[in-house]
C-alpha positions as CSV (number, residue, x, y, z in Angstrom):
1,M,31.5,5.3,-8.2
2,K,29.1,8.0,-8.5
3,L,26.7,8.2,-5.5
4,S,24.6,11.1,-6.5
5,R,21.9,8.8,-7.3
6,I,22.0,7.3,-3.8
7,K,21.7,10.8,-2.5
8,D,18.4,11.4,-4.5
9,L,17.4,7.9,-3.4
10,T,18.1,8.8,0.3
11,K,16.4,12.6,-0.1
12,D,13.2,11.0,-1.8
13,A,13.0,8.2,0.8
14,A,13.4,10.8,3.6
15,V,10.6,13.0,2.5
16,Y,8.4,10.1,1.6
17,G,9.0,8.7,4.8
18,F,8.8,11.8,6.9
19,G,4.9,12.0,6.9
20,S,4.4,8.3,7.7
21,V,7.2,8.1,10.2
22,A,5.4,11.0,12.0
23,V,2.0,9.7,11.9
24,K,3.5,6.2,12.8
25,V,5.0,8.0,16.0
26,V,1.6,9.2,16.8
27,G,-0.1,5.7,16.2
28,F,2.7,4.2,18.3
29,L,1.8,6.5,21.3
30,L,-1.9,5.3,20.8
31,I,-1.0,1.6,21.4
32,P,-2.1,2.0,25.2
33,V,-5.3,3.5,24.1
34,Y,-6.1,0.7,21.6
35,T,-4.9,-2.2,23.8
36,H,-7.3,-0.7,26.6
37,Y,-10.5,-0.6,24.4
38,L,-9.6,-3.4,21.8
39,S,-9.5,-7.0,23.0
40,P,-6.8,-9.5,21.1
41,A,-10.1,-10.8,19.5
42,D,-10.8,-7.4,18.2
43,Y,-7.3,-7.1,16.9
44,G,-7.5,-10.4,15.3
45,V,-11.0,-9.6,13.7
46,L,-9.4,-6.4,12.2
47,A,-6.3,-8.3,10.9
48,L,-8.5,-11.0,9.3
49,I,-10.8,-8.2,7.5
50,T,-7.6,-6.7,6.5
51,M,-6.3,-9.9,5.2
52,Y,-9.1,-10.7,2.9
53,S,-9.7,-7.2,1.7
54,S,-6.2,-7.3,0.3
55,L,-6.8,-10.3,-1.4
56,V,-9.6,-8.4,-3.3
57,A,-7.2,-5.5,-4.1
58,T,-4.6,-8.1,-5.3
59,V,-6.9,-9.6,-7.9
60,I,-8.6,-6.4,-9.3
61,G,-5.3,-4.6,-9.3
62,L,-3.7,-6.7,-12.0
63,G,-0.3,-5.5,-11.3
64,Q,-0.9,-2.1,-12.9
65,H,0.2,-0.1,-9.9
66,Q,3.8,-1.6,-10.8
67,A,3.3,-1.2,-14.4
68,V,2.6,2.4,-14.3
69,F,6.0,3.2,-13.3
70,R,7.8,1.2,-15.5
71,Y,6.0,2.8,-18.7
72,Y,5.9,6.4,-17.2
73,F,9.6,6.6,-17.1
74,K,10.0,4.5,-20.6
75,Y,9.0,7.7,-22.5
76,D,10.9,10.9,-22.2
77,E,9.5,14.1,-20.5
78,G,7.3,15.9,-22.8
79,D,6.3,12.8,-24.7
80,P,2.3,12.7,-24.8
81,R,2.4,9.0,-24.1
82,R,3.5,9.8,-20.6
83,R,0.1,11.4,-20.0
84,G,-1.5,8.6,-21.8
85,V,0.0,6.1,-19.3
86,I,-1.7,8.0,-16.5
87,R,-5.2,8.3,-18.4
88,T,-5.1,4.5,-19.3
89,F,-4.3,3.7,-15.6
90,L,-6.9,5.9,-14.5
91,A,-9.5,4.1,-17.0
92,L,-8.4,0.7,-15.5
93,A,-9.1,1.9,-11.8
94,A,-12.4,3.3,-12.8
95,A,-13.2,-0.4,-14.0
96,M,-12.2,-1.9,-10.8
97,A,-15.5,-0.5,-9.2
98,V,-17.5,-3.4,-10.6
99,P,-15.7,-6.4,-8.9
100,C,-15.2,-4.4,-5.8
101,G,-19.0,-3.7,-5.7
102,L,-19.6,-7.6,-6.5
103,A,-17.5,-8.3,-3.6
104,A,-19.2,-6.0,-1.2
105,L,-22.7,-7.3,-2.2
106,A,-21.4,-11.0,-1.3
107,A,-20.1,-10.0,2.1
108,R,-22.6,-12.0,3.9
109,P,-21.7,-15.4,2.4
110,L,-17.9,-14.7,2.3
111,S,-17.9,-13.7,5.9
112,R,-19.7,-17.0,6.6
113,S,-17.2,-19.2,4.8
114,L,-14.1,-17.0,5.5
115,L,-14.5,-15.8,9.0
116,D,-17.0,-18.3,10.3
117,D,-19.4,-15.6,11.4
118,A,-22.0,-14.1,9.1
119,A,-22.4,-11.3,11.6
120,L,-19.2,-9.9,10.3
121,A,-20.7,-8.9,7.1
122,P,-20.8,-5.3,7.6
123,L,-17.3,-5.2,8.7
124,L,-16.1,-7.1,5.6
125,A,-18.1,-4.8,3.2
126,M,-16.4,-2.0,4.9
127,G,-13.0,-3.6,4.5
128,V,-13.7,-4.0,0.6
129,G,-15.0,-0.2,0.3
130,I,-11.7,0.8,1.9
131,T,-9.7,-1.5,-0.5
132,Y,-11.2,0.1,-3.3
133,L,-10.8,3.8,-2.2
134,D,-7.2,3.0,-1.8
135,L,-6.8,1.4,-5.4
136,V,-8.4,4.7,-6.7
137,E,-6.4,7.1,-4.7
138,K,-3.3,5.5,-6.1
139,V,-3.8,7.2,-9.4
140,P,-2.8,10.7,-8.4
141,L,-0.5,9.4,-6.0
142,V,1.3,7.7,-8.7
143,L,1.5,11.0,-10.5
144,I,2.5,12.7,-7.6
145,R,5.5,10.1,-7.1
146,A,6.3,10.0,-10.8
147,Q,6.8,13.8,-11.0
148,R,8.8,13.4,-7.9
149,L,7.1,15.8,-5.8
150,A,8.2,14.3,-2.6
151,V,7.4,17.1,-0.2
152,R,3.6,17.4,-1.6
153,F,3.3,13.6,-1.0
154,A,4.7,13.7,2.5
155,T,2.4,16.4,3.4
156,Y,-0.6,14.7,2.0
157,T,0.4,11.4,3.7
158,L,0.8,13.3,7.0
159,I,-2.6,15.1,6.9
160,R,-4.5,12.2,5.9
161,T,-3.2,9.8,8.3
162,T,-3.4,12.0,11.3
163,T,-7.2,12.8,10.2
164,T,-7.7,9.1,9.9
165,I,-6.6,8.4,13.4
166,C,-8.7,11.1,14.9
167,F,-11.7,9.5,13.1
168,V,-10.8,6.0,14.5
169,L,-10.4,7.7,17.9
170,F,-13.6,9.2,17.8
171,F,-15.4,5.9,16.9
172,V,-13.4,3.7,19.1
173,V,-13.1,5.8,22.4
174,A,-16.0,8.2,22.2
175,I,-18.7,6.0,20.9
176,H,-17.1,2.5,21.8
177,K,-17.5,1.0,18.2
178,K,-14.1,-1.3,18.8
179,A,-13.3,-2.9,15.4
180,E,-16.4,-1.5,13.6
181,G,-15.1,1.9,15.0
182,V,-11.6,1.4,13.4
183,L,-13.0,0.4,9.9
184,S,-15.6,3.3,10.0
185,G,-13.0,5.9,10.6
186,Q,-10.8,4.5,7.9
187,L,-13.9,4.5,5.4
188,L,-14.8,7.9,6.1
189,S,-11.1,9.3,5.8
190,G,-10.8,7.4,2.6
191,V,-13.9,8.9,1.1
192,L,-13.0,12.4,2.2
193,F,-9.4,12.4,1.2
194,T,-9.7,10.6,-2.1
195,A,-12.1,13.4,-3.2
196,L,-9.9,16.0,-2.2
197,L,-7.1,14.4,-3.8
198,Y,-8.6,14.0,-7.2
199,V,-9.8,17.9,-7.1
200,W,-6.3,19.0,-6.0
201,M,-4.1,16.6,-8.5
202,M,-6.5,15.5,-11.4
203,R,-8.0,18.5,-12.8
204,G,-8.2,18.1,-16.8
205,V,-7.1,14.2,-16.4
206,T,-9.8,12.3,-17.6
207,P,-9.9,8.4,-18.1
208,R,-9.2,7.3,-21.7
209,Y,-8.0,3.6,-22.4
210,D,-5.1,3.8,-25.0
211,R,-5.1,0.5,-26.4
212,E,-1.5,0.4,-27.5
213,I,-0.2,1.6,-24.0
214,G,-2.8,-0.5,-22.1
215,K,-1.6,-3.7,-24.0
216,Q,1.9,-2.9,-22.8
217,M,1.2,-2.1,-19.1
218,L,-0.9,-5.4,-18.9
219,A,1.7,-7.4,-20.5
220,F,3.9,-6.2,-17.9
221,G,1.5,-6.3,-15.0
222,L,-0.6,-9.7,-15.7
223,P,2.7,-11.9,-15.0
224,L,2.8,-10.2,-11.9
225,L,-0.7,-11.2,-10.8
226,P,0.1,-15.0,-10.0
227,G,3.2,-13.9,-7.9
228,L,1.1,-11.4,-6.0
229,L,-1.5,-13.8,-5.2
230,L,1.3,-16.3,-4.2
231,Y,2.7,-13.4,-2.2
232,F,-0.6,-12.9,-0.4
233,V,-0.5,-16.6,0.6
234,F,2.8,-16.5,2.1
235,Q,2.4,-13.2,3.7
236,N,-0.9,-14.0,5.3
237,A,-0.8,-17.8,6.0
238,S,0.3,-17.2,9.3
239,R,-3.0,-15.3,10.2
240,W,-5.0,-18.2,8.5
241,F,-3.5,-20.9,10.3
242,L,-3.7,-18.9,13.6
243,Q,-7.3,-18.4,12.9
244,R,-8.0,-22.1,12.1
245,Y,-6.2,-23.6,15.0
246,Q,-5.7,-21.1,17.6
247,G,-8.7,-18.6,17.3
248,A,-9.1,-14.8,16.8
249,D,-7.2,-14.1,20.1
250,A,-4.1,-15.5,18.8
251,V,-4.4,-13.7,15.3
252,G,-4.6,-10.6,17.4
253,L,-1.5,-11.2,19.5
254,F,0.3,-11.9,16.5
255,A,-1.0,-8.7,14.8
256,L,0.1,-6.5,17.8
257,A,3.6,-7.9,17.4
258,V,3.5,-7.3,13.3
259,Q,2.5,-3.6,14.2
260,F,5.8,-3.3,16.0
261,G,7.4,-4.7,12.9
262,S,5.4,-2.0,10.8
263,I,7.4,0.6,12.4
264,L,10.6,-0.6,10.3
265,L,8.1,-1.3,7.4
266,L,7.4,2.3,7.2
267,M,11.0,2.8,6.1
268,N,10.5,0.1,3.7
269,T,7.7,1.6,2.3
270,A,9.3,5.1,1.8
271,I,12.3,3.6,0.0
272,Q,10.1,1.4,-2.2
273,T,8.0,4.6,-2.9
274,A,11.4,6.4,-4.1
275,W,12.8,3.1,-5.4
276,P,11.2,2.9,-9.0
277,M,12.5,6.5,-10.0
278,F,16.1,5.5,-8.6
279,L,16.2,2.0,-10.3
280,Y,14.9,2.9,-13.7
281,G,16.3,6.5,-13.7
282,A,19.8,5.2,-12.9
283,E,19.7,2.5,-15.4
284,K,21.9,4.0,-18.0
285,D,24.5,5.6,-15.6
286,E,28.0,4.6,-15.8
287,G,29.1,2.3,-12.9
288,V,25.4,1.8,-11.7
289,K,25.8,-1.7,-10.7
290,G,28.1,-0.6,-7.8
291,V,25.6,2.1,-6.8
292,Y,23.0,-0.5,-6.6
293,A,25.2,-2.6,-4.3
294,R,26.1,0.2,-2.0
295,A,22.4,1.2,-1.8
296,L,21.7,-2.4,-0.4
297,T,24.3,-2.0,2.1
298,Y,23.4,1.5,3.4
299,Y,19.6,0.1,3.6
300,L,20.8,-2.6,6.0
301,V,22.8,-0.1,7.8
302,V,19.7,1.9,8.5
303,A,17.2,-0.9,8.8
304,G,19.6,-3.0,11.2
305,Y,20.0,0.0,13.6
306,V,16.2,0.6,13.5
307,A,15.3,-3.0,14.1
308,T,17.9,-3.6,17.0
309,G,16.7,-0.4,18.7
310,I,12.9,-1.6,18.8
311,V,14.2,-5.1,20.1
312,V,16.6,-3.7,22.6
313,F,13.8,-1.4,24.1
314,V,10.7,-3.4,23.5
315,P,10.4,-4.8,27.2
316,E,10.3,-1.4,28.7
317,V,7.8,-0.4,26.1
318,Y,5.5,-3.3,26.8
319,R,5.9,-2.5,30.5
320,F,4.5,1.0,30.3
321,M,2.3,1.0,27.1
322,V,0.8,-2.4,26.6
323,E,-2.1,-3.7,28.5
324,A,-1.0,-7.2,30.3
325,R,-3.3,-9.2,28.2
326,F,-1.2,-8.4,25.0
327,H,2.2,-9.2,26.8
328,P,2.4,-12.9,25.1
329,S,3.0,-11.1,21.9
330,M,6.3,-9.6,23.0
331,P,8.8,-12.5,22.2
332,V,7.4,-12.3,18.7
333,I,8.6,-9.1,17.8
334,P,12.4,-9.7,16.9
335,Y,11.1,-12.3,14.3
336,T,8.7,-9.8,12.8
337,L,11.4,-7.3,12.5
338,L,13.7,-9.8,11.0
339,A,11.1,-10.5,8.4
340,V,10.8,-7.0,7.5
341,V,14.4,-6.6,6.9
342,L,14.4,-9.7,4.4
343,L,11.6,-8.0,2.6
344,G,13.7,-5.1,2.1
345,L,16.6,-7.3,1.0
346,H,14.1,-8.9,-1.6
347,Q,13.1,-5.2,-2.7
348,F,16.7,-4.2,-3.4
349,G,17.6,-7.6,-4.6
350,G,15.1,-7.8,-7.6
351,V,17.1,-5.2,-9.7
352,G,17.7,-7.8,-12.7
353,I,14.1,-9.0,-12.7
354,N,12.6,-5.5,-12.9
355,L,15.5,-4.0,-15.3
356,K,15.3,-6.9,-17.6
357,E,11.3,-6.9,-17.5
358,K,11.2,-10.4,-16.6
359,T,8.5,-10.1,-14.1
360,S,7.2,-13.4,-14.6
361,W,10.3,-14.9,-12.4
362,Y,8.4,-13.6,-9.6
363,V,6.0,-16.3,-9.8
364,L,8.6,-19.0,-9.1
365,V,10.2,-16.5,-6.1
366,T,6.7,-16.1,-4.3
367,G,5.6,-19.7,-5.2
368,S,8.6,-21.1,-3.2
369,S,7.9,-18.7,-0.3
370,A,4.4,-19.4,-0.2
371,A,5.1,-23.0,-0.2
372,T,7.5,-22.4,2.6
373,A,5.0,-20.5,4.7
374,V,2.2,-23.0,4.1
375,V,4.3,-26.1,5.2
376,L,5.9,-24.4,8.1
377,N,2.9,-22.9,9.3
378,F,1.1,-26.2,9.1
379,A,3.8,-27.9,11.0
380,L,4.5,-25.2,13.8
381,V,1.1,-23.3,14.4
382,P,-0.8,-26.1,16.0
383,R,1.7,-26.7,18.5
384,Y,3.6,-23.4,19.1
385,S,0.9,-21.0,18.3
386,I,2.1,-17.3,17.5
387,M,6.0,-18.3,17.8
388,G,5.3,-21.0,15.4
389,A,3.8,-18.6,13.1
390,A,6.7,-16.1,13.6
391,L,9.2,-18.7,12.6
392,A,7.4,-19.6,9.6
393,T,7.2,-16.2,8.4
394,V,10.9,-15.3,8.9
395,F,11.8,-18.5,6.8
396,A,9.4,-17.5,3.9
397,Y,10.9,-14.1,3.7
398,A,14.3,-15.7,3.8
399,V,13.3,-17.9,0.8
400,Q,11.9,-14.9,-0.9
401,A,15.0,-12.7,-0.5
402,G,17.4,-15.6,-1.4
403,M,15.6,-16.5,-4.5
404,S,15.1,-13.1,-5.9
405,L,18.9,-12.1,-5.1
406,M,19.9,-15.3,-7.0
407,I,17.6,-15.1,-10.3
408,S,18.3,-11.3,-10.4
409,H,22.1,-12.1,-10.5
410,R,21.8,-14.3,-13.3
411,L,19.9,-11.9,-15.3
412,Y,21.8,-8.8,-14.3
413,P,24.9,-9.5,-12.1
414,V,25.5,-7.0,-9.4
415,R,28.4,-7.7,-6.7
416,Y,27.0,-7.0,-3.2
417,E,29.3,-6.2,-0.4
418,V,28.9,-9.6,1.5
419,R,31.5,-9.2,3.9
420,R,30.2,-5.8,4.9
421,I,26.6,-7.2,5.0
422,L,27.7,-10.1,7.4
423,T,29.6,-7.7,9.7
424,L,26.5,-5.7,10.2
425,A,24.3,-9.0,10.9
426,A,27.0,-10.1,13.5
427,V,27.3,-6.8,15.3
428,F,23.5,-5.9,15.3
429,C,22.6,-9.4,16.5
430,G,25.6,-9.3,19.2
431,V,24.1,-6.1,20.6
432,A,20.5,-7.3,20.9
433,W,21.8,-10.5,22.3
434,L,23.8,-8.5,24.9
435,T,21.1,-6.3,26.1
436,R,19.0,-9.2,26.9
437,V,21.4,-11.2,29.0
438,V,22.9,-8.5,31.0
439,P,21.5,-8.2,34.6
440,W,20.3,-4.6,34.8
441,P,19.9,-3.5,38.5
442,N,17.1,-1.3,37.8
443,L,15.2,0.5,35.0
444,A,17.4,3.7,35.1
445,A,20.4,1.4,34.5
446,A,18.7,-0.4,31.8
447,L,17.6,2.5,29.7
448,A,21.2,4.2,30.1
449,G,23.0,1.1,29.5
450,K,21.0,0.2,26.4
451,A,21.2,3.7,25.1
452,V,25.1,3.7,25.3
453,L,25.3,0.5,23.4
454,L,23.2,1.9,20.6
455,A,24.6,5.1,20.2
456,A,28.3,4.2,20.9
457,G,28.8,0.4,20.9
458,I,27.7,-0.5,17.6
459,P,29.6,2.3,15.8
460,L,32.6,1.3,18.0
461,L,32.4,-2.4,16.8
462,L,31.9,-1.4,13.1
463,W,35.0,0.5,13.3
464,L,37.1,-2.0,14.9
465,L,35.8,-4.7,12.4
466,R,36.9,-2.2,9.5
467,F,33.3,-1.9,8.2
468,Q,34.0,1.5,6.5
469,T,35.6,1.7,3.4
470,E,38.5,4.3,2.7
471,D,36.2,6.4,0.5
472,E,33.5,6.5,3.2
473,W,36.0,7.3,6.0
474,R,37.4,10.1,3.7
475,R,34.2,11.8,3.2
476,V,33.2,11.6,7.2
477,V,36.6,13.3,7.9
478,Q,35.9,15.8,5.4
479,L,32.4,16.4,6.8
480,L,33.9,16.8,10.5
481,R,36.5,19.2,9.1
482,R,33.7,21.4,7.1
483,R,31.7,21.5,10.4
484,R,34.7,22.6,12.6
485,A,35.8,25.1,10.3
486,A,32.0,26.5,10.1
487,T,31.8,26.6,13.9
488,A,35.3,28.2,14.2
C-alpha cells in the first residue's frame, strides 16, 4: 500500500491546523475572561445569532464552496478552465450581496419572530454581515487551498484570528459590550482582513461568469443544498429546542460545552481543508482504497486521543478556569466530543458519494439525521435540558456517519479496518472511564495519574491488543534505529 498520499494529507492538515490550533489555545485560555464578563444568557444569544446567520450562509451559498474544489481539480494544471472556475465562483460570491443585504434589512421582524426580541435586531444584522464577509473571504482562501499553499493559509489564519480575539477583548473587557462586543469585534476583523486578502491574493482576478463552468458547478452544488439545509436542522435542533423549552441560559450552557468540543473540531476542520486535494488527487492511484481505509484509522487514533485527553482533564480545567455558574455544562462535554468524532467519521466515510458525484445522496443522509435530531430533542430536551440535547446530538451524528458509510460502500466499496477501529474505541472509552472512577487522593495525584494513563497506558493497551500492523511496527523500529544512529 502506498502511503505517500497519507503523508501529504497529514502534512497539509498539520500546516492548515497549526494556525487554528494555536489560536484555539489562546481562545481556550480566555475562557475565564469570557465566563466572567458574559453570562450564560449572553452565551446563549451569541449561539442563536450564529445559528440563524449560518442559515443565511447555507441558503445563499448554493453548495458552491464544495463545487469549486471538484471542478478546479477536474481540469489539468495550465488549463484556462481552472482560472474560469475561480472567476465563476467569484461572480457567484459577488451576487450573494443581494440576499444578504435583504436579510440585514429585515433584521427587526426576523429577530422578533426567531429570537422573541426585536431589540436583538442590531445583533442579528451584524451576524448576517459577518456571514457575508465569511462567504466572500472563501474565494481567495479557496485559491490558496487549491494551490496547496498551506503555510500561507496557516499564517493568514493565525494572524486573522488572533487579531479578532484582540478586537473582541477590547469591546468586551474594555468597554463592556458583552454579546454586542463579541459580534462587533468579529465584524471589524472581517471587514479588515477580507479587504487585505483580496489585495494580497486576487490581483488581476475579476469576476466573470462562465456559462458552461457555472452550469457544471451548479449541477454539482445545488443537489447539496437540501442536504445542507437538513444538516443545519440537525446541527442546530438542540439550540432551538433549548431556546423554546429552557431559555437562553440553557443555550449558553450547552454552547460552552460545545466550545470544548470545538477544540477537536479544529482538527476536523484542518483535515477537511486538506481532504479534497487528497481525495480527488489520489483517485487514480493504484491501491487507493486501502489508503482511504488507513486514513480513517489514523484519523480515529488522533481524534480519539485528543477527545480522551479533554475528557480526562476537564474536571481540573473547570475547577480553575470556568466560573461556577457555568459548571452545569461539564457533564455534557464527553457527548459533544463524541459527536465531533462521529462527524469526522462521516467526512471520511463519504468517499464513494463524492468520487461518484452522487451528492444527491446527502439529502437522504442528512434528512435521516435531521429527523433523528428533531424527534429526540423534542422527546428529551423538555425533561433533561442540556443533557437531553447532548444525547440527541450524538445519536443524530451517529445516524449521519452510519448512513454515509453505508451508501458510499455501495457506490465505491472500501474495506475499512473494523477490528482496529473497535479496539481504539474500547481502549479510549476504558481509559476515560477509569480516570473517573479512581479515587484520587489529591489534585497532584490526579494530574500525575491521568497523565501517565494517557501517555503510557493507552499505547501499552493498544500494543497488548495487537492494534499495530506488522508494516507499522517495522516502520516504528526503523525510525527508532535511525534516530539512535543519528544520536550515536
